[in-house]
N, C-alpha and C positions, 0 to 999 in steps of 0.2 A: 812123343812130344818133342824130343830134342831135334829130330829130323825136321819136324814141321817148322821149327824156328831157325833152320839153316845149319845145324850141326851134322857132321859126319860122325856116326856112332860106331864104336867098337864095343861089342857085347861080350861080357864074360858071365858064365853061369855061377861062379863062386869066386872066393877070394884068391884061390890059387891061380885060376885062369886070369883073374884081374891082374895079378902080379906078373904073369907071363906076358899079357897084353901090354902092360906098362913097359916091360923090358924091351919088347919088340917095337913099340911105337913111341917111346918116350920123347924123342926129338920132335914128333909131330903133334903132340898133345897140347891143348890149350887149357883144358880143365878135366878133372876126373869127377864124375858123378857116381857116388858109391853108396849102395844101400848098407845100412848098419848090420842088418841081419841077413847073413848068407850061410849056406852050408859050408862046413869045414872052416877055413880061415874067414873070420867075420870082417866086417867093414872097418872097425877100429884098428884091428891088427894090420889090415891092408894099408891103411893110412900110415901107420908107423913104419911099415916096410918101404912104402913109397918115399917117406920122409928121409929114410936112411940114404936114399940115392938122389933125391931132389927136394930140397927144402922150400923151393919157391913156387912149384906148380900148384895152382889153385885147386882146391878140393871142395866139393859140395856133398855133404853127407845127407842122405834122406832116410827117414824112418817113420814108422807108425808110432813109435814111442816119442815122448816129448824130449826137448833138448835137455831138460834137467835129468831125465832118466838115462840119456845116452852118455853124458859126461865125457865129451870128447877132449877135455882138457884145454879147450879154447886154443888149440894149436894154431900157429901162424898160417894164414891163407886157407883156413878151413871154415866153411860156413855150414849152416844146418837148415834144413827145410823139412817140416813135419808133413807127412802124408795125411790125408789126401791133399793134393795141390793142383792148381790149374796151370795151364800153359803160361799165362801171364805171371803167375807166382814163380815158376821155375826160371823164366826168362829174367825176372827181376833179381832173383837170388844169384843167378850166374853173373849178371852184370855187376853185382855188388861184391862178389867173391874176389879176393885177391887184393 
């Protein structure tokens, strides 16, 4: 979906890979789209770890759980999108994040 709307995507299989990708590509990132539920380090922990290094980078959390169930703490520059979603919905969420 992200590639279809013009984004170059860096894929990570879990939170640990996500943190490594963030460290490698931090200067080139415009947004992080992070699934809440991942093996090992989950999405919420990954957001916290990213925030330790960059408090301004926009983050879009996605989950099959509702926003109330996720409880992301309403962190700055963090938006939420519940699955399933359409291309138009993710585009709109990205545009409004940050």
